[in-house]
GUGU-502629 format. One line per 8 residues: number of its first residue (from 1); for each residue x, y, z of N, C-alpha, C. Coordinates in nm, 2 decimals. Layout:
% residues N
NUM = X/Y/Z/X/Y/Z/X/Y/Z ~ ... .
END
This chain:
% residues 321
1 = 2.14/-1.76/0.27/2.04/-1.69/0.36/2.12/-1.64/0.48 ~ 2.10/-1.52/0.52/2.17/-1.45/0.63/2.07/-1.47/0.75 ~ 2.12/-1.49/0.87/2.04/-1.48/0.99/2.05/-1.35/1.05 ~ 1.94/-1.28/1.06/1.94/-1.14/1.10/1.86/-1.13/1.23 ~ 1.92/-1.06/1.33/1.85/-1.03/1.46/1.84/-0.89/1.48 ~ 1.72/-0.85/1.52/1.69/-0.71/1.55/1.60/-0.70/1.68 ~ 1.62/-0.60/1.75/1.53/-0.58/1.87/1.50/-0.44/1.89 ~ 1.39/-0.41/1.97/1.36/-0.27/2.00/1.30/-0.27/2.14 .
9 = 1.34/-0.17/2.22/1.28/-0.15/2.35/1.14/-0.10/2.35 ~ 1.05/-0.15/2.43/0.92/-0.10/2.45/0.92/0.02/2.54 ~ 0.98/0.13/2.48/1.00/0.25/2.57/0.91/0.36/2.54 ~ 0.80/0.34/2.46/0.71/0.44/2.42/0.65/0.42/2.28 ~ 0.56/0.50/2.24/0.50/0.49/2.11/0.60/0.50/2.00 ~ 0.59/0.41/1.89/0.69/0.42/1.78/0.65/0.53/1.69 ~ 0.76/0.59/1.63/0.74/0.72/1.56/0.80/0.71/1.42 ~ 0.78/0.81/1.34/0.83/0.81/1.20/0.98/0.77/1.19 .
17 = 1.06/0.81/1.28/1.20/0.78/1.28/1.21/0.63/1.29 ~ 1.14/0.57/1.38/1.15/0.41/1.39/1.10/0.35/1.26 ~ 1.00/0.39/1.20/0.94/0.33/1.07/1.04/0.34/0.96 ~ 1.09/0.47/0.93/1.17/0.49/0.82/1.32/0.45/0.84 ~ 1.35/0.42/0.96/1.48/0.36/1.00/1.48/0.21/1.00 ~ 1.48/0.16/1.13/1.48/0.02/1.15/1.37/-0.06/1.09 ~ 1.25/-0.02/1.10/1.14/-0.11/1.07/1.13/-0.13/0.91 ~ 1.13/-0.02/0.84/1.12/-0.04/0.69/1.24/-0.12/0.63 .
25 = 1.36/-0.10/0.69/1.48/-0.18/0.65/1.46/-0.32/0.68 ~ 1.39/-0.36/0.80/1.37/-0.50/0.83/1.27/-0.56/0.74 ~ 1.17/-0.49/0.71/1.06/-0.54/0.62/1.12/-0.56/0.48 ~ 1.21/-0.48/0.43/1.27/-0.51/0.31/1.36/-0.64/0.31 ~ 1.43/-0.66/0.42/1.50/-0.78/0.43/1.41/-0.91/0.44 ~ 1.29/-0.89/0.50/1.19/-0.99/0.51/1.15/-1.03/0.36 ~ 1.12/-0.93/0.28/1.09/-0.95/0.15/1.19/-1.02/0.06 ~ 1.32/-1.01/0.10/1.42/-1.08/0.03/1.43/-1.22/0.08 .
33 = 1.36/-1.26/0.18/1.36/-1.39/0.22/1.47/-1.42/0.33 ~ 1.52/-1.32/0.39/1.62/-1.34/0.49/1.56/-1.41/0.62 ~ 1.64/-1.47/0.70/1.59/-1.54/0.82/1.60/-1.43/0.94 ~ 1.49/-1.39/0.98/1.48/-1.28/1.07/1.42/-1.31/1.20 ~ 1.49/-1.27/1.31/1.45/-1.28/1.45/1.42/-1.14/1.49 ~ 1.30/-1.11/1.54/1.28/-0.97/1.59/1.22/-0.99/1.73 ~ 1.29/-0.93/1.83/1.24/-0.95/1.97/1.22/-0.81/2.03 ~ 1.13/-0.81/2.12/1.08/-0.68/2.19/1.16/-0.69/2.33 .
41 = 1.25/-0.60/2.34/1.34/-0.60/2.45/1.30/-0.55/2.59 ~ 1.20/-0.63/2.64/1.14/-0.58/2.77/1.24/-0.59/2.89 ~ 1.34/-0.69/2.88/1.44/-0.70/2.98/1.52/-0.56/2.98 ~ 1.56/-0.53/2.86/1.64/-0.41/2.85/1.56/-0.29/2.90 ~ 1.43/-0.28/2.87/1.35/-0.17/2.91/1.34/-0.15/3.06 ~ 1.36/-0.26/3.14/1.36/-0.25/3.28/1.47/-0.16/3.34 ~ 1.57/-0.13/3.26/1.68/-0.04/3.32/1.62/0.10/3.34 ~ 1.52/0.14/3.28/1.46/0.27/3.30/1.31/0.27/3.33 .
49 = 1.25/0.16/3.31/1.10/0.16/3.33/1.07/0.09/3.47 ~ 1.00/0.16/3.55/0.97/0.11/3.69/0.82/0.07/3.71 ~ 0.75/0.08/3.60/0.60/0.06/3.61/0.57/-0.07/3.54 ~ 0.54/-0.18/3.60/0.51/-0.31/3.55/0.40/-0.31/3.44 ~ 0.28/-0.24/3.48/0.17/-0.24/3.39/0.20/-0.16/3.26 ~ 0.28/-0.05/3.29/0.31/0.03/3.16/0.41/-0.05/3.07 ~ 0.50/-0.12/3.13/0.59/-0.20/3.05/0.51/-0.31/2.97 ~ 0.42/-0.37/3.04/0.34/-0.49/2.97/0.26/-0.42/2.86 .
57 = 0.20/-0.31/2.88/0.11/-0.25/2.78/0.21/-0.20/2.66 ~ 0.32/-0.14/2.69/0.41/-0.09/2.58/0.46/-0.21/2.50 ~ 0.49/-0.32/2.56/0.53/-0.44/2.49/0.44/-0.49/2.40 ~ 0.31/-0.49/2.44/0.19/-0.53/2.35/0.18/-0.42/2.23 ~ 0.20/-0.30/2.26/0.19/-0.19/2.16/0.29/-0.21/2.05 ~ 0.41/-0.24/2.09/0.52/-0.26/1.99/0.49/-0.38/1.90 ~ 0.44/-0.49/1.96/0.40/-0.60/1.88/0.30/-0.57/1.78 ~ 0.20/-0.49/1.83/0.08/-0.45/1.73/0.14/-0.36/1.62 .
65 = 0.23/-0.27/1.66/0.28/-0.17/1.56/0.36/-0.25/1.45 ~ 0.45/-0.34/1.49/0.53/-0.42/1.40/0.44/-0.50/1.30 ~ 0.35/-0.57/1.36/0.26/-0.66/1.29/0.17/-0.57/1.19 ~ 0.13/-0.46/1.23/0.04/-0.38/1.15/0.12/-0.32/1.03 ~ 0.24/-0.29/1.05/0.32/-0.21/0.95/0.38/-0.31/0.86 ~ 0.39/-0.44/0.88/0.45/-0.52/0.77/0.51/-0.65/0.81 ~ 0.54/-0.67/0.94/0.61/-0.79/0.99/0.52/-0.91/0.97 ~ 0.56/-1.01/0.90/0.48/-1.13/0.87/0.53/-1.24/0.97 .
73 = 0.45/-1.29/1.07/0.49/-1.39/1.16/0.51/-1.53/1.10 ~ 0.46/-1.54/0.97/0.48/-1.67/0.90/0.62/-1.67/0.83 ~ 0.68/-1.55/0.82/0.81/-1.55/0.76/0.92/-1.50/0.85 ~ 0.89/-1.42/0.96/0.98/-1.38/1.06/0.93/-1.41/1.20 ~ 1.03/-1.43/1.29/1.00/-1.46/1.43/0.99/-1.33/1.51 ~ 0.88/-1.31/1.58/0.86/-1.20/1.67/0.84/-1.25/1.81 ~ 0.91/-1.21/1.91/0.89/-1.26/2.04/0.93/-1.16/2.15 ~ 0.89/-1.19/2.27/0.93/-1.11/2.39/1.06/-1.17/2.43 .
81 = 1.15/-1.07/2.46/1.28/-1.12/2.51/1.27/-1.21/2.64 ~ 1.18/-1.17/2.73/1.15/-1.23/2.85/1.10/-1.37/2.83 ~ 1.05/-1.41/2.71/1.00/-1.55/2.68/1.11/-1.64/2.64 ~ 1.23/-1.59/2.64/1.35/-1.68/2.60/1.45/-1.66/2.72 ~ 1.42/-1.74/2.83/1.50/-1.73/2.95/1.65/-1.77/2.93 ~ 1.68/-1.85/2.83/1.82/-1.88/2.80/1.91/-1.76/2.78 ~ 1.85/-1.65/2.73/1.92/-1.52/2.71/1.99/-1.48/2.84 ~ 1.91/-1.48/2.95/1.96/-1.45/3.08/2.08/-1.54/3.13 .
89 = 2.06/-1.66/3.10/2.16/-1.76/3.13/2.29/-1.74/3.06 ~ 2.28/-1.71/2.93/2.40/-1.69/2.85/2.46/-1.55/2.89 ~ 2.38/-1.45/2.93/2.44/-1.33/2.98/2.54/-1.35/3.10 ~ 2.49/-1.44/3.19/2.58/-1.47/3.30/2.72/-1.54/3.26 ~ 2.72/-1.63/3.16/2.83/-1.69/3.12/2.93/-1.58/3.05 ~ 2.87/-1.49/2.98/2.94/-1.38/2.92/3.00/-1.29/3.02 ~ 2.92/-1.26/3.12/2.96/-1.17/3.22/3.09/-1.21/3.30 ~ 3.10/-1.35/3.30/3.22/-1.41/3.37/3.35/-1.38/3.29 .
97 = 3.34/-1.34/3.17/3.45/-1.31/3.08/3.47/-1.17/3.04 ~ 3.37/-1.08/3.09/3.36/-0.95/3.05/3.45/-0.86/3.13 ~ 3.55/-0.79/3.08/3.63/-0.70/3.16/3.55/-0.57/3.20 ~ 3.57/-0.53/3.32/3.50/-0.41/3.36/3.54/-0.29/3.28 ~ 3.66/-0.28/3.24/3.71/-0.17/3.16/3.63/-0.16/3.02 ~ 3.60/-0.27/2.97/3.52/-0.28/2.84/3.39/-0.21/2.86 ~ 3.32/-0.24/2.97/3.19/-0.17/2.99/3.20/-0.02/3.03 ~ 3.31/0.01/3.11/3.33/0.14/3.15/3.35/0.24/3.04 .
105 = 3.39/0.19/2.93/3.43/0.27/2.81/3.30/0.29/2.72 ~ 3.20/0.22/2.75/3.07/0.23/2.66/3.01/0.37/2.67 ~ 2.99/0.43/2.56/2.94/0.57/2.55/2.80/0.58/2.60 ~ 2.71/0.47/2.57/2.58/0.48/2.61/2.56/0.50/2.76 ~ 2.64/0.42/2.83/2.63/0.43/2.98/2.67/0.57/3.03 ~ 2.78/0.62/2.98/2.82/0.76/3.02/2.71/0.87/2.98 ~ 2.66/0.84/2.86/2.55/0.94/2.82/2.43/0.94/2.92 ~ 2.39/0.82/2.96/2.27/0.81/3.04/2.31/0.87/3.18 .
113 = 2.43/0.84/3.23/2.47/0.91/3.35/2.47/1.06/3.35 ~ 2.51/1.11/3.23/2.51/1.26/3.21/2.37/1.31/3.21 ~ 2.27/1.22/3.17/2.13/1.27/3.16/2.05/1.24/3.29 ~ 2.12/1.19/3.40/2.05/1.18/3.53/2.00/1.04/3.56 ~ 2.03/0.95/3.48/1.97/0.81/3.51/2.05/0.75/3.62 ~ 1.98/0.66/3.70/2.04/0.59/3.81/2.15/0.51/3.76 ~ 2.27/0.50/3.84/2.38/0.42/3.80/2.35/0.28/3.85 ~ 2.27/0.20/3.78/2.24/0.06/3.83/2.33/-0.04/3.75 .
121 = 2.34/-0.16/3.81/2.42/-0.27/3.74/2.35/-0.30/3.61 ~ 2.21/-0.30/3.60/2.15/-0.34/3.48/2.19/-0.24/3.37 ~ 2.20/-0.11/3.39/2.23/-0.01/3.29/2.37/-0.03/3.25 ~ 2.46/-0.06/3.35/2.61/-0.08/3.32/2.63/-0.20/3.24 ~ 2.55/-0.31/3.27/2.58/-0.44/3.21/2.50/-0.46/3.08 ~ 2.42/-0.36/3.05/2.33/-0.36/2.92/2.41/-0.43/2.80 ~ 2.53/-0.39/2.77/2.60/-0.45/2.65/2.61/-0.60/2.66 ~ 2.63/-0.65/2.78/2.64/-0.79/2.80/2.51/-0.87/2.76 .
129 = 2.40/-0.81/2.81/2.27/-0.87/2.78/2.24/-0.86/2.63 ~ 2.28/-0.74/2.57/2.26/-0.74/2.42/2.35/-0.83/2.35 ~ 2.47/-0.86/2.40/2.55/-0.96/2.34/2.49/-1.10/2.35 ~ 2.42/-1.13/2.46/2.36/-1.26/2.48/2.24/-1.27/2.38 ~ 2.17/-1.16/2.36/2.06/-1.16/2.26/2.10/-1.20/2.12 ~ 2.21/-1.15/2.09/2.26/-1.17/1.95/2.33/-1.30/1.93 ~ 2.42/-1.34/2.03/2.50/-1.46/2.02/2.42/-1.58/2.03 ~ 2.31/-1.58/2.11/2.23/-1.70/2.14/2.17/-1.74/2.01 .
137 = 2.14/-1.66/1.91/2.09/-1.69/1.78/2.20/-1.71/1.68 ~ 2.33/-1.69/1.71/2.44/-1.69/1.61/2.40/-1.61/1.49 ~ 2.35/-1.49/1.52/2.31/-1.40/1.41/2.43/-1.36/1.32 ~ 2.42/-1.35/1.19/2.51/-1.29/1.10/2.51/-1.15/1.09 ~ 2.40/-1.09/1.09/2.38/-0.94/1.08/2.30/-0.89/1.18 ~ 2.32/-0.77/1.23/2.24/-0.70/1.32/2.22/-0.56/1.28 ~ 2.09/-0.52/1.24/2.07/-0.38/1.20/2.08/-0.29/1.32 ~ 2.17/-0.20/1.32/2.19/-0.11/1.43/2.20/0.04/1.38 .
145 = 2.16/0.13/1.48/2.19/0.27/1.45/2.33/0.30/1.49 ~ 2.38/0.41/1.46/2.52/0.44/1.49/2.54/0.45/1.64 ~ 2.44/0.49/1.71/2.45/0.50/1.86/2.46/0.36/1.93 ~ 2.43/0.25/1.85/2.44/0.12/1.91/2.56/0.04/1.85 ~ 2.64/0.11/1.76/2.74/0.03/1.69/2.85/-0.01/1.79 ~ 2.87/0.07/1.89/2.98/0.03/1.99/2.94/-0.09/2.06 ~ 2.80/-0.11/2.09/2.76/-0.23/2.16/2.78/-0.35/2.08 ~ 2.77/-0.34/1.95/2.79/-0.45/1.86/2.94/-0.49/1.86 .
153 = 3.02/-0.39/1.87/3.17/-0.42/1.88/3.19/-0.49/2.01 ~ 3.12/-0.46/2.12/3.14/-0.53/2.24/3.09/-0.67/2.23 ~ 2.99/-0.69/2.16/2.94/-0.84/2.13/3.04/-0.91/2.05 ~ 3.11/-0.86/1.96/3.21/-0.93/1.88/3.33/-0.96/1.98 ~ 3.36/-0.86/2.06/3.48/-0.88/2.16/3.44/-1.00/2.25 ~ 3.32/-1.00/2.30/3.28/-1.10/2.39/3.28/-1.24/2.32 ~ 3.22/-1.24/2.20/3.22/-1.37/2.13/3.36/-1.42/2.10 ~ 3.45/-1.33/2.07/3.59/-1.37/2.05/3.65/-1.43/2.17 .
161 = 3.63/-1.35/2.29/3.68/-1.40/2.42/3.63/-1.54/2.45 ~ 3.50/-1.56/2.43/3.44/-1.70/2.47/3.50/-1.80/2.37 ~ 3.51/-1.77/2.25/3.57/-1.87/2.15/3.71/-1.90/2.18 ~ 3.79/-1.80/2.22/3.93/-1.82/2.26/3.93/-1.91/2.38 ~ 3.84/-1.89/2.48/3.85/-1.96/2.60/3.79/-2.11/2.59 ~ 3.69/-2.13/2.51/3.62/-2.25/2.51/3.60/-2.32/2.38 ~ 3.65/-2.26/2.27/3.63/-2.33/2.13/3.55/-2.24/2.05 ~ 3.54/-2.27/1.92/3.46/-2.19/1.83/3.32/-2.23/1.83 .
169 = 3.24/-2.14/1.91/3.10/-2.16/1.93/3.02/-2.06/1.86 ~ 3.05/-1.93/1.88/2.98/-1.81/1.84/3.02/-1.76/1.71 ~ 2.92/-1.72/1.63/2.95/-1.64/1.51/2.97/-1.50/1.55 ~ 3.07/-1.44/1.48/3.09/-1.29/1.51/3.00/-1.22/1.41 ~ 2.90/-1.14/1.47/2.81/-1.08/1.39/2.86/-0.94/1.33 ~ 2.80/-0.91/1.22/2.84/-0.78/1.16/2.73/-0.69/1.17 ~ 2.76/-0.56/1.17/2.65/-0.45/1.17/2.60/-0.44/1.03 ~ 2.47/-0.42/1.03/2.40/-0.38/0.91/2.33/-0.24/0.93 .
177 = 2.40/-0.15/0.85/2.35/-0.01/0.86/2.32/0.03/0.71 ~ 2.20/0.03/0.67/2.16/0.06/0.53/2.20/0.20/0.49 ~ 2.26/0.21/0.38/2.30/0.33/0.32/2.19/0.43/0.29 ~ 2.07/0.37/0.28/1.96/0.46/0.23/1.89/0.53/0.35 ~ 1.92/0.49/0.47/1.85/0.55/0.59/1.92/0.68/0.62 ~ 1.84/0.79/0.60/1.89/0.92/0.64/1.84/0.96/0.78 ~ 1.90/1.07/0.83/1.85/1.12/0.96/1.70/1.18/0.93 ~ 1.61/1.14/1.02/1.48/1.18/1.00/1.46/1.30/1.09 .
185 = 1.42/1.42/1.03/1.41/1.54/1.11/1.28/1.54/1.19 ~ 1.29/1.59/1.31/1.18/1.60/1.40/1.10/1.73/1.39 ~ 1.01/1.76/1.48/0.93/1.88/1.47/1.02/2.00/1.48 ~ 1.13/2.00/1.55/1.21/2.11/1.56/1.33/2.12/1.47 ~ 1.34/2.03/1.38/1.45/2.03/1.28/1.56/1.94/1.32 ~ 1.57/1.90/1.45/1.67/1.81/1.49/1.64/1.67/1.45 ~ 1.72/1.57/1.48/1.70/1.43/1.46/1.57/1.39/1.54 ~ 1.47/1.33/1.47/1.36/1.29/1.54/1.39/1.18/1.65 .
193 = 1.36/1.21/1.78/1.40/1.13/1.88/1.31/1.15/2.01 ~ 1.27/1.04/2.07/1.20/1.05/2.20/1.27/1.14/2.30 ~ 1.41/1.13/2.29/1.48/1.21/2.39/1.47/1.36/2.37 ~ 1.44/1.40/2.25/1.42/1.54/2.21/1.27/1.59/2.22 ~ 1.18/1.49/2.25/1.04/1.52/2.25/0.99/1.59/2.13 ~ 1.03/1.55/2.02/1.01/1.60/1.88/0.95/1.50/1.78 ~ 0.89/1.40/1.83/0.85/1.29/1.74/0.70/1.30/1.69 ~ 0.67/1.24/1.58/0.54/1.21/1.53/0.52/1.07/1.53 .
201 = 0.42/1.02/1.61/0.40/0.87/1.62/0.34/0.82/1.49 ~ 0.37/0.70/1.46/0.32/0.62/1.34/0.17/0.63/1.35 ~ 0.11/0.60/1.47/-0.03/0.59/1.48/-0.08/0.71/1.57 ~ -0.03/0.82/1.55/-0.07/0.95/1.61/-0.22/0.97/1.59 ~ -0.29/1.01/1.68/-0.44/1.04/1.66/-0.45/1.15/1.55 ~ -0.56/1.13/1.47/-0.56/1.24/1.35/-0.55/1.38/1.39 ~ -0.62/1.42/1.50/-0.62/1.57/1.53/-0.48/1.61/1.59 ~ -0.42/1.52/1.66/-0.28/1.55/1.71/-0.18/1.55/1.59 .
209 = -0.21/1.45/1.50/-0.12/1.44/1.38/-0.12/1.57/1.30 ~ -0.24/1.62/1.27/-0.26/1.75/1.19/-0.19/1.86/1.27 ~ -0.21/1.87/1.40/-0.15/1.98/1.48/0.00/1.97/1.47 ~ 0.06/1.85/1.48/0.21/1.84/1.48/0.26/1.87/1.35 ~ 0.20/1.82/1.24/0.25/1.85/1.11/0.25/1.99/1.07 ~ 0.13/2.05/1.10/0.12/2.19/1.07/0.21/2.28/1.16 ~ 0.26/2.23/1.27/0.34/2.30/1.36/0.49/2.28/1.34 ~ 0.53/2.20/1.24/0.67/2.17/1.21/0.74/2.31/1.19 .
217 = 0.86/2.32/1.26/0.94/2.44/1.25/0.99/2.47/1.12 ~ 0.96/2.60/1.06/1.02/2.64/0.94/1.08/2.78/0.96 ~ 1.14/2.83/0.84/1.19/2.96/0.85/1.08/3.07/0.81 ~ 1.11/3.19/0.81/1.01/3.29/0.78/1.01/3.35/0.64 ~ 1.06/3.27/0.54/1.06/3.32/0.40/0.92/3.33/0.36 ~ 0.88/3.44/0.30/0.74/3.47/0.26/0.70/3.37/0.15 ~ 0.57/3.34/0.15/0.51/3.24/0.05/0.56/3.28/-0.09 ~ 0.55/3.40/-0.13/0.57/3.43/-0.27/0.71/3.42/-0.32 .
225 = 0.80/3.41/-0.23/0.95/3.40/-0.26/0.98/3.26/-0.30 ~ 1.08/3.23/-0.39/1.13/3.09/-0.41/1.20/3.05/-0.28 ~ 1.21/2.90/-0.27/1.27/2.85/-0.16/1.36/2.73/-0.20 ~ 1.47/2.70/-0.14/1.54/2.58/-0.17/1.48/2.47/-0.09 ~ 1.44/2.37/-0.16/1.38/2.25/-0.09/1.48/2.17/0.00 ~ 1.60/2.15/-0.06/1.69/2.06/0.01/1.72/2.12/0.15 ~ 1.72/2.03/0.25/1.75/2.07/0.38/1.62/2.12/0.46 ~ 1.51/2.15/0.38/1.38/2.19/0.44/1.32/2.07/0.51 .
233 = 1.28/2.08/0.64/1.23/1.96/0.71/1.10/1.91/0.64 ~ 1.01/2.00/0.60/0.89/1.95/0.53/0.92/1.87/0.41 ~ 1.02/1.92/0.33/1.05/1.85/0.20/1.13/1.72/0.23 ~ 1.21/1.72/0.33/1.29/1.60/0.37/1.20/1.49/0.42 ~ 1.10/1.53/0.49/1.00/1.43/0.54/0.91/1.38/0.42 ~ 0.87/1.47/0.34/0.78/1.43/0.23/0.86/1.33/0.14 ~ 0.99/1.34/0.12/1.06/1.25/0.05/1.05/1.10/0.09 ~ 1.03/1.09/0.22/1.00/0.96/0.28/0.88/0.89/0.24 .
241 = 0.77/0.98/0.22/0.64/0.92/0.19/0.61/0.92/0.04 ~ 0.66/1.01/-0.04/0.61/1.03/-0.17/0.69/0.96/-0.28 ~ 0.63/0.95/-0.40/0.70/0.88/-0.51/0.80/0.99/-0.57 ~ 0.90/0.95/-0.64/1.00/1.05/-0.70/0.93/1.15/-0.78 ~ 0.82/1.12/-0.85/0.75/1.22/-0.93/0.69/1.33/-0.84 ~ 0.63/1.29/-0.73/0.57/1.38/-0.63/0.67/1.47/-0.56 ~ 0.79/1.40/-0.53/0.89/1.48/-0.47/0.95/1.59/-0.57 ~ 0.97/1.55/-0.69/1.02/1.64/-0.79/0.92/1.75/-0.81 .
249 = 0.79/1.72/-0.81/0.69/1.83/-0.82/0.69/1.93/-0.70 ~ 0.71/1.88/-0.58/0.71/1.97/-0.47/0.84/2.05/-0.47 ~ 0.95/2.00/-0.51/1.08/2.07/-0.53/1.05/2.19/-0.63 ~ 0.99/2.16/-0.74/0.97/2.26/-0.84/0.88/2.37/-0.79 ~ 0.78/2.34/-0.71/0.70/2.44/-0.67/0.76/2.53/-0.56 ~ 0.85/2.47/-0.48/0.93/2.55/-0.38/1.02/2.65/-0.46 ~ 1.08/2.60/-0.56/1.18/2.68/-0.64/1.11/2.79/-0.72 ~ 0.98/2.76/-0.76/0.92/2.86/-0.84/0.86/2.98/-0.77 .
257 = 0.84/2.96/-0.63/0.78/3.07/-0.56/0.62/3.06/-0.56 ~ 0.56/3.13/-0.48/0.42/3.13/-0.47/0.36/3.01/-0.40 ~ 0.45/2.93/-0.34/0.42/2.81/-0.27/0.47/2.81/-0.13 ~ 0.38/2.81/-0.04/0.42/2.83/0.11/0.44/2.71/0.19 ~ 0.50/2.72/0.30/0.52/2.60/0.39/0.39/2.54/0.43 ~ 0.29/2.61/0.44/0.16/2.56/0.48/0.10/2.47/0.37 ~ 0.12/2.50/0.24/0.08/2.42/0.13/0.16/2.29/0.14 ~ 0.29/2.29/0.16/0.37/2.17/0.17/0.34/2.09/0.29 .
265 = 0.30/2.14/0.40/0.26/2.07/0.51/0.13/1.99/0.48 ~ 0.03/2.05/0.41/-0.09/1.98/0.38/-0.06/1.86/0.29 ~ 0.03/1.88/0.20/0.08/1.76/0.11/0.14/1.65/0.19 ~ 0.22/1.69/0.29/0.29/1.59/0.38/0.19/1.52/0.45 ~ 0.09/1.59/0.51/-0.01/1.53/0.58/-0.09/1.42/0.51 ~ -0.13/1.47/0.38/-0.20/1.38/0.29/-0.12/1.25/0.26 ~ 0.01/1.27/0.24/0.09/1.15/0.21/0.10/1.06/0.33 ~ 0.11/1.12/0.45/0.12/1.04/0.57/-0.01/0.95/0.58 .
273 = -0.13/1.01/0.56/-0.25/0.93/0.56/-0.25/0.82/0.46 ~ -0.20/0.84/0.34/-0.20/0.74/0.24/-0.12/0.62/0.29 ~ -0.01/0.65/0.35/0.08/0.53/0.39/0.03/0.47/0.52 ~ 0.00/0.55/0.62/-0.03/0.48/0.74/-0.17/0.45/0.78 ~ -0.26/0.51/0.71/-0.41/0.47/0.74/-0.44/0.32/0.72 ~ -0.39/0.26/0.61/-0.41/0.12/0.60/-0.36/0.04/0.71 ~ -0.24/0.08/0.76/-0.17/0.01/0.88/-0.26/0.03/1.00 ~ -0.31/0.15/1.01/-0.40/0.18/1.14/-0.52/0.09/1.13 .
281 = -0.58/0.07/1.02/-0.69/-0.01/1.01/-0.65/-0.16/1.05 ~ -0.54/-0.21/1.00/-0.50/-0.34/1.04/-0.47/-0.35/1.19 ~ -0.40/-0.25/1.24/-0.37/-0.25/1.38/-0.49/-0.26/1.47 ~ -0.60/-0.19/1.44/-0.73/-0.19/1.50/-0.79/-0.33/1.51 ~ -0.77/-0.39/1.39/-0.83/-0.53/1.38/-0.75/-0.63/1.47 ~ -0.61/-0.61/1.47/-0.52/-0.70/1.55/-0.55/-0.68/1.70 ~ -0.57/-0.56/1.74/-0.60/-0.52/1.88/-0.73/-0.58/1.94 ~ -0.82/-0.62/1.85/-0.94/-0.68/1.89/-0.93/-0.82/1.95 .
289 = -0.82/-0.89/1.90/-0.81/-1.03/1.94/-0.68/-1.05/2.02 ~ -0.68/-1.03/2.15/-0.57/-1.04/2.24/-0.52/-1.19/2.24 ~ -0.59/-1.29/2.23/-0.55/-1.42/2.23/-0.47/-1.45/2.10 ~ -0.51/-1.40/1.99/-0.44/-1.42/1.87/-0.30/-1.36/1.87 ~ -0.30/-1.24/1.93/-0.16/-1.17/1.94/-0.08/-1.24/2.04 ~ -0.13/-1.30/2.14/-0.05/-1.38/2.24/0.00/-1.51/2.17 ~ -0.08/-1.57/2.09/-0.04/-1.69/2.01/0.08/-1.66/1.92 ~ 0.07/-1.54/1.85/0.19/-1.50/1.77/0.31/-1.49/1.85 .
297 = 0.31/-1.41/1.96/0.43/-1.40/2.04/0.48/-1.53/2.10 ~ 0.39/-1.61/2.14/0.44/-1.74/2.20/0.50/-1.83/2.09 ~ 0.44/-1.83/1.98/0.49/-1.91/1.87/0.62/-1.86/1.83 ~ 0.65/-1.73/1.82/0.77/-1.67/1.79/0.88/-1.71/1.89 ~ 0.84/-1.71/2.03/0.93/-1.75/2.13/0.97/-1.90/2.12 ~ 0.87/-1.98/2.08/0.90/-2.12/2.07/1.01/-2.15/1.96 ~ 0.99/-2.07/1.85/1.08/-2.09/1.74/1.22/-2.03/1.78 ~ 1.22/-1.92/1.85/1.35/-1.86/1.90/1.42/-1.96/1.99 .
305 = 1.35/-2.02/2.09/1.40/-2.11/2.18/1.47/-2.24/2.10 ~ 1.39/-2.28/2.00/1.44/-2.39/1.92/1.57/-2.36/1.85 ~ 1.58/-2.23/1.81/1.71/-2.19/1.74/1.82/-2.18/1.84 ~ 1.79/-2.13/1.97/1.88/-2.11/2.07/1.93/-2.25/2.13 ~ 1.85/-2.35/2.13/1.88/-2.47/2.20/2.01/-2.54/2.17 ~ 2.04/-2.55/2.04/2.17/-2.61/2.01/2.29/-2.53/2.04 ~ 2.27/-2.39/2.04/2.38/-2.31/2.08/2.41/-2.32/2.23 ~ 2.30/-2.33/2.31/2.31/-2.34/2.45/2.37/-2.47/2.49 .
313 = 2.34/-2.57/2.43/2.39/-2.71/2.45/2.54/-2.71/2.45 ~ 2.59/-2.64/2.34/2.74/-2.63/2.31/2.80/-2.55/2.42 ~ 2.73/-2.43/2.46/2.78/-2.35/2.57/2.80/-2.42/2.70 ~ 2.68/-2.48/2.74/2.68/-2.55/2.87/2.79/-2.66/2.87 ~ 2.80/-2.73/2.77/2.91/-2.84/2.77/3.05/-2.77/2.78 ~ 3.06/-2.66/2.71/3.20/-2.60/2.70/3.24/-2.55/2.84 ~ 3.14/-2.49/2.92/3.18/-2.42/3.03/3.18/-2.53/3.16 ~ 3.13/-2.65/3.14/3.14/-2.75/3.23/3.01/-2.77/3.31 .
321 = 2.90/-2.74/3.25/2.76/-2.75/3.31/2.69/-2.86/3.24 .
END
C-alpha cells in the first residue's frame, strides 16, 4: 500500500478541470485501497487571499465538494492544513536548510510576479511549506500537475539535504501524474483554468450551466457539413462524461453531417447533469449539517497528526530540540 498525499487551495469554486484531473484520479486511488491524505491548503491560500471570511467559506466549500463527489472519510483522511500545526514547525526546520537560489529558480514565483502579485515572503517560500506538507506524512506519491512538478523536485531536494545533515528520516516522494488525464478545454478552447476565467464549475447553478455550455466557443462550419470531432472542444468535453458507445455515436454524427454544434452542446449538457446531479443532491444534504462536516474535518486532522507525530519526534531529536 502506497501513502499518497494531495492538497488543494481553497481559491474558488472547483470546476470540471479539477474534477476530471486531480479529483477523479484520487477517487480511483481510494477505490484501490491506497492510503490517502487529502488536505485543504488554507495556509497556502493566504499568499493571495486577504479576506478571512472568504477563506473560511472557501475552505468549507472545498470540503463539501470533495465529500459530495466521492471522497470517503472512512477510507481517506481529509483535513484543513491549519489543523496540523506541526506542518509550520517542520517548514521552519526545512527553511534553515533551504538555499535562496533554489527558491529563486522556482517558475511559479516568477510567473506570479509577472502577473502582478505582491512579492511576499509567503509566496517566495511557498515550496518550503509544500515540502513540509508532504514530508511530514512521509508520502510515497504526490499527485501533481505539470505546473507543480518543480515544487515536488524542491521537496525531494530538501528531503535529501535534511537526510544528509541529520540522518535518514524522510522518504523521497515521487510524482504521480496519471497518463489518462488530458488537458480539459475551457469555454474559449484554452486549458480550463481559473486564471483564464473560462471554467465551468462542478456545481454551477443550472441556468448558468446551460448558458456556459451553450456558449462554448466553436468554429463557423455550417450544420449540414461534416465535421472532424477530434480537437473539437464540445466533443473533447463530452468524452469525459459519456460512455465509449455514446462518444462513438457523437463522432459518427459529426462526420456524417447534418449535426450541428448546438445539438452536441445539448448532449454535453445532458451528460453533465447525469454525472453531477447526484453529487449536487449529496452536497446539499452535507451542507445542512455544519457540525457533522466539522467532525469529519477534525477527525481527519486527528488522524493526520497521529501520522505526523512519529516523524516529528525523529525530526526534533535530530535537530537537537
